[in-house]
N, C-alpha and C positions, 0 to 999 in steps of 0.2 A: 292571515287570510280571513275573510268574513265567515266562511263556513266553519273554520276551526275555532274562531272566537265564539260563535253561536253554540258549537258543541261543548266548548269549555264552560260557558255559562250554564248550559243545561246540566252538565255534570256537577257543577258547583251547587246548583239548586237541589239536585237529587241527593247530593251528599249532605247538605244541610237538613233536608227532610228526613234523612236516615238517622240524624243525630239529635232530633228533638227528644225531650225527656221520655215521652210515651214510646217513641220508636226504639230508643235505647233499652228501655225497660222490657219491651216486648221481645227484642232480639236476645237479650241476656237470659230471658226466661225460657227460650227455646231449648229443647233437648239437643245436645251436641252429638252428632253421629260421627263415628270414626271413619276415616277414608280407607278405601280398599283399592285405590288407584294403583298403588305399587304392586299389589297382587295381580291385578289385571294386566299391567304392562309386562310383568315378569312371565306370566303364563303365555301371553300373546307372542312375545318375542321368541321364547324358547320353543313354543309349539310350531311357529313358522320355520325357524332354523332347523329343528330336528326333522320335521316332515320333509322339507326340501332336501336335506341331506339323504334321507331314506330314498325318496323317489329318484334323486339324481344317481345314487349308487346303484339302485336296481335297474334304472334305465341304462346306465353305463354298462351293465352286464348283459345288455340286449335280451332281457327277459320279457315275457309277454306282459302287456299292459294290465291284464287281470291280476298278475302277481304284484305289479306296482300298486294297484288299488288295494289289494288285500294287505300287503305289508304296510303301506302308508296308513290305512285305516286302523290296523292293529297298533301301529305306533301312536296314533292319535289317542286311542282309548287307554292303552297301557301306560304310556309315558305321561299322559295327562292325569291319570289317576295317581300315578306315582308322585308327580309333582304336587298334586293337591293334598295327598296324604302327608308328604313331607312338610308342606306349609301348614297343614292342620296341626301336626304335632309340634312344630316350631312355635306357632302362635299360641297353642295351649300352654307350652312351657313358659312362654313370655307372660301369659296371664297368671299362671300359677306362681311365677316369681314375683309378680306384682302383689298377688294375694298374700304371699309370705311376708313381703316387706310391709304391707299394711298391717298384718297381724302383729308384727314386731313393733311397729310404731304405736299401735293401740296399747300393747303391753307396757311400752315405755311411758306412755301418757298416764296409765293407771298406776304403775309402780313408782315412777320417778317424775311426778308432775312438775316439780320445781326445776329439775334439770331440763325438761322439755320446754318449759317456759323460757329458760335462759337461752335455749337454742332459737326459739322464735324471736326473742329480744335481739340476739346478735344478727340474725338474718335480716331483720328490718332496720337495724342500726346501720348495716352495710348498705342499705338502700337510701340512707340519708335521714331517717327518722331519729329524733333524739328527745331527751327530756320528757316532759309530761305527754307530749304527742306520741312518743315511742311507747310509753307505758300504757297509754290508751289503746293503741293498736294491739299490744300484747294482751290486754284484758279482753278486748272484743274477740280476738281469735280464740283464746283459750277458754272463753265462756261457752263455746259450742264445740263439743267433742269431735263431731264429724268434720267441721271446718278445721279444727286443730290438726287432725290427722291428715286431711287433704293438703293442708299447708305444708306439713312435714314431708309428705310424699312428693310434692312438686318442688318445693324450695330446697329441701335438704338432699333428697335422693334423685331429683330430676326425673321422676316418674309421673305419668299422667294418672289421676285418680281412677279413670275409667280406661278399659282396654278394648281391643278389637275382639270380635267373635271369631273363634277358630273355624266355625262352620261357614261363616260368610267369606272369610279369607280363602278357605279351600274351594268354595264354590266359584269365587271370582277367578281363581287360578285355573281351575278345570274348565270352566265355560270359555274363558279367553283362549286357553290352549287349544280346545277342540274347534271353536268357531273360526278364529283367525288362522290357526294352524291348518285348517282344511283348505285354505285358498291355494297353496302350492299343489295340492292333490286334486283340486277340482277339475283341472284341465284333463287329467288322466281319467277321472270318473266320466267326464263328458265324452271323451274319445272312446272309452270302452263301451259306452251306451250307443254311440253313433260312430262305428269304426270308419276311419279314413277321413273324417270331417276336419280334423285338426292336424296341420302339418307342423313339425318341429315342436312336439309337445313339451320337451324339456325347456326350450326357449320360452314358450308361453308360461310354463311353470315358474321360471325365473322372473318373468314380468309380474305374475300374480304374487310372488314372494315380495317383490319390491312394492307392489300396491298394498300388501298387508302392512308393511312397515310404515308407509305413508299414512294409512288409515289410523294405525295405532298412534302415530305422532300427532295427527290432527285431533283425535279424541283427547289425548293428553293435554293439548293446548286449551281445551275448554275448561280445564281445572287449574291451570297455572298461568302466570302472567307472562305469556310468550305468544308471539304471532303463530298462527297455525302452520304457515309454510316453513317457518324456522324450526318449529318442533318436528314437523314432518321430515325435513331434511336431516335433522339431527338423528332421529330414529332410523331413517333410511341409511345413514352413514354407519351408525353403530351396528344395526341389525344386518345390513348388507355385508359388512366386514366379517361378521360371524358366519353368515351364509357362505361367503366365498371361501373362508377357511375350512368350513365343513365340507364343501364340495372338493376343494383341493386335497384335503386329507383322504377323502374317498377315492379320488382319482389316483393318488399316489399308491394307496393300498392295492388298488386294482392292478397297477403296473407291477407291484412287488409280488403279487400272488396270482 
């Protein structure tokens, strides 16, 4: 179709412009920032599911909506902080593990440089380099100690030379848990402020829970190569299943006790 061909030509032009020598040099010189999308999605989904489970359970026990708001709010803060703290410690352990690996590689480079040169040689031989070309690559890499260690980190150990900040990871988890996880509770907060204005609060809470999953999926689609509606449906299906299981477990326990 003409519109699609025009779009394709525009994309090709944009792609060529992004791969001129100056554009490539500028892009490679940019500081790479680690992604915290995983932490955001993790916190948002868990916050939504656990908050919905709490409000559904309390609502099922026919308690006053003020109790629903108090317990739901307490869950948001306490569980959100707990998840953020766990992610903080996990990400810190990951960073410390990377630092330990880097220190080990630096020691190897200092104590056994010929052995480390042989590792670089074999790594790039496996990539198809050989002869004088291979020796030139080895010489260039091993002439710069930082580049040498970075190469061993990525090629030998499969570790990124730079890691994620545990503070940023914890903040992403906590903020997503609280903000997105508030949606299932928002109906009860509104109804507690204006009693009687909302009929079927639990049903509306379920709608807000589904909306939260759709929003998270749509946000995720901005960072991955996936249509927003497909990402939203995927997140809704996975998160909705977790929410249904949480509600079913609560209903079963109410029947037993």
